[in-house]
VOPAGU-2260 file (C-alpha; in pm, 1 decimal, decimal comma):
REM VOPAGU-2260
SITE   aa  ch    i         X         Y         Z
SITE  MET   A    0       0,0       0,0       0,0
SITE  ARG   A    1     115,6     351,5     -81,8
SITE  ALA   A    2      52,6     610,7     187,1
SITE  LEU   A    3     102,2     981,7     238,8
SITE  VAL   A    4     156,7    1114,7     589,3
SITE  VAL   A    5      42,7    1478,3     616,1
SITE  VAL   A    6     203,0    1650,6     915,1
SITE  ASN   A    7     106,4    1989,9    1050,9
SITE  PRO   A    8     423,8    2098,5    1235,5
SITE  ALA   A    9     238,9    2393,9    1387,7
SITE  ALA   A   10     -31,2    2180,6    1552,5
SITE  THR   A   11     -55,0    2216,8    1927,9
SITE  THR   A   12      94,7    1884,6    2038,0
SITE  THR   A   13     281,7    1777,4    1723,2
SITE  THR   A   14     660,9    1742,3    1750,8
SITE  ALA   A   15     939,3    1632,7    1518,4
SITE  ASN   A   16    1007,3    1330,5    1740,3
SITE  MET   A   17     642,4    1229,3    1723,2
SITE  ARG   A   18     651,8    1256,6    1343,0
SITE  ASN   A   19     963,2    1039,0    1325,0
SITE  VAL   A   20     809,3     770,4    1547,2
SITE  LEU   A   21     489,3     769,8    1340,2
SITE  VAL   A   22     669,0     750,4    1005,9
SITE  GLY   A   23     909,2     484,2    1128,6
SITE  ALA   A   24     627,4     262,4    1252,0
SITE  LEU   A   25     416,9     303,7     936,9
SITE  SER   A   26     717,1     244,4     709,9
SITE  ASN   A   27     733,5    -112,9     837,5
SITE  GLU   A   28     386,5    -170,3     691,8
SITE  LEU   A   29     351,1      71,7     400,4
SITE  LYS   A   30     538,4     259,4     132,5
SITE  VAL   A   31     531,7     602,8     297,1
SITE  ASP   A   32     587,1     956,0     174,7
SITE  VAL   A   33     577,8    1249,4     416,8
SITE  ALA   A   34     463,5    1606,4     355,0
SITE  GLU   A   35     451,4    1892,2     604,6
SITE  THR   A   36     189,8    2163,5     566,0
SITE  ALA   A   37     345,0    2504,9     509,6
SITE  HIS   A   38      44,6    2734,9     490,9
SITE  ARG   A   39    -330,4    2746,7     538,4
SITE  GLY   A   40    -499,0    2533,6     273,7
SITE  HIS   A   41    -186,7    2325,1     206,8
SITE  GLY   A   42    -350,8    2016,8     359,0
SITE  ARG   A   43    -627,5    2045,3     102,3
SITE  GLU   A   44    -373,6    2060,1    -179,7
SITE  LEU   A   45    -198,1    1751,5     -46,0
SITE  GLY   A   46    -524,1    1560,5      -9,0
SITE  ALA   A   47    -626,6    1644,3    -364,8
SITE  ARG   A   48    -288,1    1533,1    -495,4
SITE  ALA   A   49    -310,5    1205,2    -304,1
SITE  ALA   A   50    -649,8    1135,4    -461,8
SITE  ALA   A   51    -524,3    1228,0    -809,6
SITE  ASP   A   52    -217,6    1006,0    -768,1
SITE  GLY   A   53    -430,6     707,9    -666,6
SITE  LEU   A   54    -271,9     654,5    -325,0
SITE  ASP   A   55    -421,1     393,0     -96,2
SITE  LEU   A   56    -406,8     579,6     233,2
SITE  VAL   A   57    -359,5     928,1     375,9
SITE  VAL   A   58    -257,4     962,6     741,2
SITE  THR   A   59    -291,3    1299,4     912,1
SITE  LEU   A   60     -82,9    1409,0    1209,3
SITE  GLY   A   61    -226,9    1732,8    1339,8
SITE  GLY   A   62    -547,6    1875,7    1475,9
SITE  ASP   A   63    -903,1    1885,4    1345,5
SITE  GLY   A   64    -814,9    2168,4    1107,2
SITE  THR   A   65    -557,0    1948,9     936,7
SITE  VAL   A   66    -809,4    1665,8     904,7
SITE  ASN   A   67   -1066,8    1903,4     757,1
SITE  GLU   A   68    -827,0    2038,1     496,6
SITE  VAL   A   69    -714,1    1691,2     388,8
SITE  VAL   A   70   -1072,0    1562,3     368,5
SITE  ASN   A   71   -1172,0    1860,3     152,7
SITE  GLY   A   72    -882,7    1777,9     -77,1
SITE  LEU   A   73    -970,5    1408,7     -96,2
SITE  LEU   A   74   -1331,8    1498,3    -177,2
SITE  GLU   A   75   -1251,8    1779,8    -416,3
SITE  HIS   A   76   -1450,3    1598,1    -686,2
SITE  GLY   A   77   -1695,3    1431,9    -447,4
SITE  PRO   A   78   -1709,6    1083,9    -291,5
SITE  GLY   A   79   -1608,7     782,0    -495,0
SITE  PRO   A   80   -1497,2     420,2    -460,7
SITE  HIS   A   81   -1136,3     485,9    -555,8
SITE  LEU   A   82   -1047,2     755,0    -303,6
SITE  PRO   A   83    -762,8     695,2     -56,8
SITE  MET   A   84    -863,5     578,6     288,4
SITE  LEU   A   85    -805,1     813,2     580,9
SITE  ALA   A   86    -633,4     748,0     913,7
SITE  VAL   A   87    -599,4    1011,2    1185,2
SITE  VAL   A   88    -327,3    1049,2    1447,9
SITE  PRO   A   89    -414,1    1316,2    1708,1
SITE  GLY   A   90    -173,3    1607,8    1717,0
SITE  GLY   A   91    -393,2    1904,6    1804,9
SITE  SER   A   92    -548,3    2043,2    2119,4
SITE  THR   A   93    -893,8    1882,7    2091,8
SITE  ASN   A   94    -887,4    1610,5    1821,1
SITE  VAL   A   95   -1265,0    1561,4    1805,9
SITE  PHE   A   96   -1267,3    1351,2    1489,4
SITE  SER   A   97    -988,2    1121,2    1606,6
SITE  ARG   A   98   -1164,5    1062,9    1937,4
SITE  ALA   A   99   -1494,6    1000,3    1757,2
SITE  LEU   A  100   -1320,5     720,9    1567,2
SITE  GLY   A  101   -1212,7     568,2    1897,4
SITE  ARG   A  102    -843,5     654,5    1865,1
SITE  SER   A  103    -627,8     689,4    2174,6
SITE  ARG   A  104    -543,2    1046,3    2271,8
SITE  ASP   A  105    -176,4     944,2    2281,0
SITE  PRO   A  106     -27,6     975,8    1928,4
SITE  VAL   A  107     207,3     677,3    1969,3
SITE  GLU   A  108     -73,3     452,8    2094,1
SITE  ALA   A  109    -300,8     581,8    1817,6
SITE  THR   A  110     -37,2     491,1    1559,0
SITE  ALA   A  111     -16,5     138,8    1700,5
SITE  GLU   A  112    -395,5     111,2    1681,9
SITE  ILE   A  113    -391,7     219,3    1317,6
SITE  ILE   A  114    -126,4     -40,3    1230,9
SITE  THR   A  115    -325,3    -312,8    1406,0
SITE  SER   A  116    -637,5    -212,2    1211,2
SITE  LEU   A  117    -445,3    -207,4     883,5
SITE  ARG   A  118    -318,1    -560,1     944,2
SITE  ALA   A  119    -670,3    -677,7    1024,9
SITE  GLY   A  120    -829,8    -486,3     737,0
SITE  ARG   A  121   -1064,1    -296,2     971,0
SITE  THR   A  122   -1221,7      -2,8     789,7
SITE  ARG   A  123   -1558,2     169,6     791,5
SITE  MET   A  124   -1751,8     419,7     584,8
SITE  VAL   A  125   -1852,5     739,7     764,1
SITE  SER   A  126   -2103,0    1008,4     683,2
SITE  LEU   A  127   -1985,8    1367,2     647,1
SITE  GLY   A  128   -2152,0    1705,9     629,2
SITE  ALA   A  129   -2125,9    1956,7     346,4
SITE  ALA   A  130   -2197,3    2329,7     376,7
SITE  SER   A  131   -2234,1    2613,1     129,1
SITE  ALA   A  132   -2282,4    2981,7     208,6
SITE  THR   A  133   -2408,6    3299,3      46,7
SITE  GLY   A  134   -2193,3    3609,3      40,0
SITE  THR   A  135   -2214,0    3876,9     307,9
SITE  SER   A  136   -2452,1    4172,4     289,2
SITE  THR   A  137   -2296,9    4515,1     236,2
SITE  ALA   A  138   -2620,7    4714,4     251,7
SITE  PRO   A  139   -2606,1    5011,1     497,2
SITE  LEU   A  140   -2816,5    4966,3     807,6
SITE  ASP   A  141   -3087,7    5204,3     920,6
SITE  GLU   A  142   -2961,9    5358,1    1243,5
SITE  ALA   A  143   -3313,1    5378,6    1386,7
SITE  ASP   A  144   -3396,0    5013,6    1318,4
SITE  PRO   A  145   -3096,4    4815,4    1192,4
SITE  GLY   A  146   -3293,6    4492,7    1207,4
SITE  THR   A  147   -3549,0    4613,3     951,9
SITE  ALA   A  148   -3284,6    4732,3     707,3
SITE  ALA   A  149   -3089,4    4410,0     738,4
SITE  ARG   A  150   -3401,7    4198,4     688,0
SITE  ASP   A  151   -3487,2    4396,5     374,8
SITE  ALA   A  152   -3133,5    4348,8     243,7
SITE  ALA   A  153   -3147,5    3974,9     311,6
SITE  ALA   A  154   -3488,8    3944,4     143,9
SITE  ASP   A  155   -3363,8    4135,6    -160,2
SITE  ALA   A  156   -3058,5    3910,8    -183,2
SITE  ALA   A  157   -3276,5    3599,7    -163,5
SITE  ALA   A  158   -3503,0    3731,5    -438,6
SITE  HIS   A  159   -3203,3    3760,8    -667,6
SITE  GLU   A  160   -3076,9    3405,9    -592,4
SITE  PRO   A  161   -2731,6    3494,9    -454,3
SITE  ASP   A  162   -2437,2    3279,9    -550,5
SITE  TRP   A  163   -2346,3    2997,8    -315,5
SITE  THR   A  164   -1989,6    2907,9    -230,5
SITE  PRO   A  165   -1848,2    2569,2    -331,7
SITE  LEU   A  166   -1920,0    2289,1     -85,6
SITE  ARG   A  167   -1704,3    2283,6     224,8
SITE  TRP   A  168   -1695,0    1937,2     380,8
SITE  PHE   A  169   -1691,1    1889,8     756,2
SITE  VAL   A  170   -1617,4    1577,5     956,0
SITE  PHE   A  171   -1770,8    1653,4    1294,3
SITE  ALA   A  172   -1942,3    1993,0    1319,1
SITE  ALA   A  173   -2047,9    2317,7    1157,4
SITE  GLY   A  174   -2208,4    2623,4    1307,5
SITE  MET   A  175   -2337,6    2972,7    1254,6
SITE  GLY   A  176   -2363,8    3263,1    1494,8
SITE  PHE   A  177   -2228,0    3268,7    1847,5
SITE  ASP   A  178   -1994,0    2968,1    1829,4
SITE  ALA   A  179   -1830,0    3097,3    1511,6
SITE  ASP   A  180   -1775,4    3435,2    1677,6
SITE  VAL   A  181   -1603,6    3266,4    1973,4
SITE  ILE   A  182   -1380,4    3071,4    1734,2
SITE  ALA   A  183   -1288,8    3396,6    1556,8
SITE  ARG   A  184   -1186,5    3548,5    1890,1
SITE  VAL   A  185    -970,2    3247,4    1974,5
SITE  GLU   A  186    -811,0    3248,1    1629,1
SITE  ALA   A  187    -717,9    3612,7    1678,0
SITE  HIS   A  188    -533,4    3517,6    1997,2
SITE  ARG   A  189    -360,4    3227,8    1822,2
SITE  ALA   A  190    -245,3    3461,3    1543,1
SITE  ARG   A  191     -67,4    3661,2    1814,0
SITE  GLY   A  192     108,8    3346,7    1935,5
SITE  ARG   A  193    -119,3    3240,6    2218,3
SITE  ARG   A  194    -178,5    2868,3    2270,3
SITE  SER   A  195    -530,7    2734,2    2216,3
SITE  THR   A  196    -670,2    2590,5    2539,7
SITE  GLY   A  197   -1007,7    2504,3    2685,6
SITE  GLY   A  198    -969,9    2791,5    2927,6
SITE  LEU   A  199    -920,4    3038,6    2644,6
SITE  TYR   A  200   -1239,7    2919,6    2475,6
SITE  VAL   A  201   -1433,9    2950,6    2800,9
SITE  ARG   A  202   -1309,4    3305,0    2863,0
SITE  GLU   A  203   -1386,7    3420,2    2510,7
SITE  ALA   A  204   -1729,2    3254,4    2513,5
SITE  THR   A  205   -1814,7    3422,6    2844,6
SITE  SER   A  206   -1703,7    3761,2    2716,2
SITE  ALA   A  207   -1891,0    3720,7    2387,4
SITE  PHE   A  208   -2209,6    3617,4    2566,9
SITE  LEU   A  209   -2207,4    3892,0    2829,4
SITE  LEU   A  210   -2090,0    4177,5    2608,8
SITE  GLY   A  211   -2208,0    4075,4    2262,7
SITE  ARG   A  212   -2530,1    4193,6    2103,6
SITE  GLU   A  213   -2629,0    3881,6    1910,1
SITE  ARG   A  214   -2815,3    3704,2    2194,1
SITE  ARG   A  215   -3017,4    4020,2    2257,2
SITE  ARG   A  216   -3111,5    4059,6    1890,5
SITE  PRO   A  217   -3105,1    3708,0    1744,4
SITE  ALA   A  218   -3073,3    3715,8    1367,1
SITE  MET   A  219   -3104,5    3356,4    1248,4
SITE  THR   A  220   -3381,3    3123,3    1132,8
SITE  LEU   A  221   -3357,1    2744,2    1104,1
SITE  LEU   A  222   -3537,6    2579,9     812,9
SITE  ALA   A  223   -3569,2    2200,9     807,6
SITE  PRO   A  224   -3771,4    1999,8     552,8
SITE  GLY   A  225   -4131,3    1943,8     661,5
SITE  GLU   A  226   -4102,2    2163,5     972,4
SITE  ALA   A  227   -4208,7    2513,5    1065,2
SITE  PRO   A  228   -3925,0    2770,8    1068,4
SITE  VAL   A  229   -3752,6    2826,1    1403,3
SITE  GLU   A  230   -3682,4    3196,9    1430,1
SITE  ASP   A  231   -3483,5    3433,3    1653,3
SITE  LEU   A  232   -3175,8    3214,2    1705,0
SITE  PHE   A  233   -2832,6    3343,8    1801,3
SITE  LEU   A  234   -2653,4    3007,6    1797,1
SITE  CYS   A  235   -2688,6    2697,1    1582,3
SITE  LEU   A  236   -2458,7    2396,0    1613,9
SITE  VAL   A  237   -2476,8    2120,3    1352,3
SITE  SER   A  238   -2319,4    1792,7    1464,1
SITE  ASN   A  239   -2209,7    1488,5    1266,8
SITE  VAL   A  240   -2077,0    1307,0    1576,1
SITE  SER   A  241   -2109,3    1311,6    1951,0
SITE  PRO   A  242   -1959,6    1478,9    2152,7
SITE  TRP   A  243   -1953,1    1815,1    1976,0
SITE  THR   A  244   -1620,0    1906,9    2135,1
SITE  TYR   A  245   -1418,2    1869,4    2456,0
SITE  LEU   A  246   -1295,3    2088,8    2738,4
SITE  GLY   A  247    -978,2    1896,8    2814,7
SITE  ALA   A  248   -1093,1    1543,6    2883,5
SITE  ARG   A  249   -1452,8    1648,4    2946,1
SITE  PRO   A  250   -1701,6    1605,9    2658,7
SITE  VAL   A  251   -1934,4    1889,4    2561,3
SITE  ASN   A  252   -2241,8    1713,2    2430,3
SITE  PRO   A  253   -2530,9    1928,0    2306,7
SITE  SER   A  254   -2644,1    1657,6    2058,6
SITE  PRO   A  255   -2582,9    1321,2    2228,8
SITE  GLU   A  256   -2759,4    1119,1    1958,5
SITE  ALA   A  257   -2537,2    1242,9    1673,6
SITE  SER   A  258   -2352,3     965,1    1492,5
SITE  PHE   A  259   -2153,8     880,2    1179,7
SITE  ASP   A  260   -2435,5     633,7    1104,0
SITE  THR   A  261   -2719,2     889,6    1097,1
SITE  GLY   A  262   -2788,1    1230,2     947,0
SITE  LEU   A  263   -2706,0    1561,3    1111,6
SITE  ASP   A  264   -2816,9    1680,9    1455,2
SITE  VAL   A  265   -2893,5    2041,1    1546,0
SITE  PHE   A  266   -2867,6    2228,2    1875,2
SITE  ALA   A  267   -2990,2    2587,3    1857,0
SITE  MET   A  268   -3054,0    2866,7    2106,0
SITE  GLY   A  269   -3293,7    3158,1    2104,3
SITE  ARG   A  270   -3303,2    3458,0    2337,2
SITE  MET   A  271   -3150,8    3355,7    2667,9
SITE  ASN   A  272   -3021,8    3520,0    2983,0
SITE  ALA   A  273   -2706,0    3422,4    3169,4
SITE  VAL   A  274   -2890,2    3184,3    3403,1
SITE  GLY   A  275   -3045,8    2998,3    3110,3
SITE  MET   A  276   -2708,6    2977,6    2934,3
SITE  LEU   A  277   -2541,2    2833,2    3242,3
SITE  ARG   A  278   -2820,5    2577,7    3281,2
SITE  ALA   A  279   -2781,4    2469,4    2918,0
SITE  LEU   A  280   -2403,3    2446,3    2954,4
SITE  ARG   A  281   -2437,8    2232,2    3266,5
SITE  GLN   A  282   -2670,9    1997,9    3079,5
SITE  THR   A  283   -2427,0    1958,5    2788,8
SITE  LEU   A  284   -2147,6    1872,6    3034,2
SITE  SER   A  285   -2356,5    1615,2    3219,5
SITE  GLU   A  286   -2263,8    1245,8    3217,2
SITE  ARG   A  287   -2611,1    1180,6    3070,6
SITE  PRO   A  288   -2671,2    1489,6    2859,4
SITE  GLN   A  289   -3024,9    1560,6    2741,8
SITE  PRO   A  290   -3034,6    1941,0    2704,1
SITE  ARG   A  291   -3382,9    2088,5    2718,7
SITE  GLY   A  292   -3551,8    2404,5    2831,8
SITE  ARG   A  293   -3695,3    2732,5    2716,8
SITE  GLY   A  294   -3511,9    2873,1    2418,1
SITE  LEU   A  295   -3341,4    2542,0    2329,9
SITE  HIS   A  296   -3418,4    2365,3    2001,8
SITE  ARG   A  297   -3286,6    2023,2    1903,1
SITE  ARG   A  298   -3327,1    1815,1    1588,5
SITE  HIS   A  299   -3200,2    1463,5    1512,9
SITE  ASP   A  300   -3105,2    1280,5    1192,4
SITE  LEU   A  301   -3164,9    1560,0     940,3
SITE  THR   A  302   -3068,0    1501,7     578,7
SITE  GLU   A  303   -3048,0    1875,0     512,5
SITE  LEU   A  304   -3120,3    2215,0     662,7
SITE  THR   A  305   -3085,2    2583,2     584,7
SITE  LEU   A  306   -2989,2    2868,8     813,6
SITE  THR   A  307   -3078,8    3224,0     713,7
SITE  ALA   A  308   -2989,9    3549,1     888,0
SITE  ASP   A  309   -3121,7    3903,7     892,0
SITE  ARG   A  310   -2764,7    4031,3     901,4
SITE  PRO   A  311   -2428,2    3867,7     830,0
SITE  GLN   A  312   -2326,8    3604,0    1083,4
SITE  GLY   A  313   -2000,7    3421,7    1138,5
SITE  TRP   A  314   -1986,1    3058,6    1029,7
SITE  GLN   A  315   -1744,6    2774,5    1091,2
SITE  VAL   A  316   -1674,7    2414,2    1000,6
SITE  ASP   A  317   -1473,0    2179,8    1223,4
SITE  GLY   A  318   -1360,2    2472,7    1436,1
SITE  ASP   A  319   -1231,5    2679,1    1141,8
SITE  HIS   A  320   -1385,2    3027,3    1111,6
SITE  LEU   A  321   -1474,8    3100,7     748,7
SITE  GLY   A  322   -1598,0    3459,2     766,6
SITE  THR   A  323   -1958,2    3579,4     761,3
SITE  ALA   A  324   -2264,7    3484,2     559,5
SITE  THR   A  325   -2634,5    3557,0     538,3
SITE  ALA   A  326   -2732,8    3193,7     480,8
SITE  LEU   A  327   -2596,6    2840,4     493,8
SITE  ARG   A  328   -2717,6    2527,9     319,6
SITE  ILE   A  329   -2603,4    2214,1     498,1
SITE  ARG   A  330   -2660,9    1850,7     407,7
SITE  SER   A  331   -2558,2    1507,4     526,0
SITE  VAL   A  332   -2369,9    1281,8     284,8
SITE  PRO   A  333   -2388,2     915,6     393,3
SITE  HIS   A  334   -2095,5     677,3     326,0
SITE  ALA   A  335   -1880,2     965,7     207,3
SITE  LEU   A  336   -1535,4     843,0     309,1
SITE  ARG   A  337   -1361,0     520,5     414,5
SITE  VAL   A  338   -1154,3     547,6     732,0
SITE  ILE   A  339    -930,9     311,4     925,3
SITE  ALA   A  340   -1148,5     187,1    1211,7
């Protein structure tokens, strides 16, 4: 088997020694080439090249962002029977996708697990999500009633069928609104050299909730096939797996029924005060999470959904902030990719 190992040397817990151990172990089983990512989007280029070259396997060593880029490269032309398989060695701070596959959090142990699975031929097909967005609105807002002006701008854009971006694949989660704004804040800190930690996310989320305006003037509407619209949302999380993320070793689980074997799950929030937010957070951190309450909206096993907004909102896939949009179309794609189980 021919394999490409894609290493993100800038990932939180990835080291040169770890890379050497991984490559040495895999070289006993496979014909291995190694490539290090050098810039944002490089993982996608490497994944696309691996698919074009007909490789058998791509192994990522990095965080969830590295996995996302490689997957988007592998699926540049959509799913197919001849794509390389994917194996994931955790090298980031959270590693949601790797943990969802049952990999050890220790990179060396995870590598041993992958080799054992390769020898036994253990693979599985997993579902993925795919998202597409409209461009942002540039219409000036009415100072007296910014909501009205923004709604008119969004309605006008919809009437003219705005262009949609190419599909962006995600392996574990996408979101629009509050969570994307928190990710943008954390990314700004990381750009200044600060390490990404659970504590940093908590601090930025607290600040965004208490000082931000979005929860006071929710802008989003959730549209699911066959259901009435759910309006006045400031947060919408779309999950392909459970948990949604982790704070250290502790799972954050707003959609506990989400699975690679079903469609997409949604966890959304409407207007909410600090007490309600704390209650919802406590429920998602519970050992038996079943979040419910006023202002909470959950959906399970959706094949598709659309999010619209009265004014531009941040959006993200797999923890990567992608700017702002006035609408997202999201769908589940079953059996999209073969992974080492």
